[in-house]
C-alpha positions, 0 to 999 in steps of 0.5 A: 749268824747276827751278833749283839753288835749288829743288833746294836748297830741295827736299833742305833744303841749301844750294846749295853743297852741290848743286853739291859733290854735281852735281861729286863736289867734297868730302865729302858725307854719304851721306843728304845726297847721297841727298835731293839726288839724290831732289830732282834726280829729282823736280824734273827738274833739268837743269843747262845745259839752255840750253847743252845746247839749242844743241847740233844733231844727235847727238853720236856718243857713248854711255856705259856705267855700271858698279858696280865697275871693279875686278870683272874682269867690268865691264871684259871688258863695256866691251871689247865695248861699246867694240869695238862703239861703235867699229864703228858710228863712235861715241865710248865713255865708261866711268863708274865709279858705286860703286853711288852714286845720286848719283854715277849721277844726277850723270854722266846730267846732266853727260854730257847737257850735253854731248848724250850720244846713250845709255847702257849701264847696269849698276846695282844701285842708280839709281832705275828710275823715275828712268832710264826717264824719262831723255830719251835711249835707255837699255839695261840690261846684266846686270840688269833696271832697269825693265820698260818698258826694253830689257835685255839679260841671261842665263838666271841662274835656270836656270844657277843650277839647272844649277849646283847640280844639277851639284854633286849629280851629282858626289855632293855631300850638303850644298850651300850658296850664296854669295849676291849682294847682295839688291837686285840682280836677278841675285842674286835669280834665282842665289839662287832657281835654287839654292833651286829645286834644295835647298829640299825636300831633308832637310838644307837649311837656310837658315844654308847661304845667306850674302851675298857681296855680289859681292865678293872680301873679303866672299865670303872672309869668308862662306864662312868663316862657312858652313864653320865653321858646316856642317863637313858642306858638301861643295858651293859654288854662288858667285853670281859668279867674283869671290866664287869666288876669295874662296871658294877662299882661304876653302877654303885658310885653313881647310885644306880641299881642293878639290875632294877635300873640297869642290867649288866652281862659281861663275858668270860665266866671266871669265878670271880662274878660269883663273888660280886654283889651283885653277882655277875651274868656272863657268857662263860668260856669253857676256859679250863677246856681251851686252856688244855686242848692249847696244851695238847695241841702243842704236845701233839705237834712237838711229839709228831713233829707235826706243824700242820696248822690246827684251829679249833672254836669253842662255844660259850654260854650264858650264865644268868646271875643276879646283874641282869633282871629276870626274863620274866620280870 
């Protein structure tokens, strides 16, 4: 069985550094964190494995890992997972990972010491090979992490096609896209759905695509770049609602009227989109249903000791609000 000294030796750091990474105490350079996380994965290091083995039976505790609790999409998911956990008499633990692979590994190791029964995980950064080998049930939510893992997602590519086609049907002639991160499966699917519709158009340029990183500030800046570089843009498909709000603010800062000069449609259907001025047209996910179903699949795998892969995909639907022109306009 690997020890903390083995991890330190492989990562070429001190045992104190490994301890700081595991406990999240003190500053550790990002590159060092990644080396330590890789060594932990390679050695399958499990702190306090002996103490953990003293636990008998299940803890009736599940965890939800999310990358950014400040994004309103994730509290809505968390409510669904928590409600299902409570319904099935499980304790619920919410872990905000900041898309930090070392922090994700640390959460896994610490919670396994407490005899955690299973994990629902939303992640852009965790190693698929690492998470598939965790010896408790894991269900991926919102995005695909590894082909062998159960997952609950939505029809991202088709939804993106429908969003972009909707803008065309409104009369938009130059449609741009504010994309999510390159390394996230659902962002890639939404980008591809947009491209399915526009890439054969005579007007299309790849400079009509900017990355917004699934963040408000990044999306605001990305939209400002797009609209400044290409003032002819009259339609904008944004890969999530939080970025859609950033796009609305960008248009406002440039004096561009929404929807009269620019129609904006986003993706997710979070309640934040109902509070903006104008309110945000969106491709709405069944967020609560998806979160509850992921938790239900996880608990079924725990209780039935069944690791058979299940893949479920929900359908999104358009919610028309004020950020797009009316169909009959």
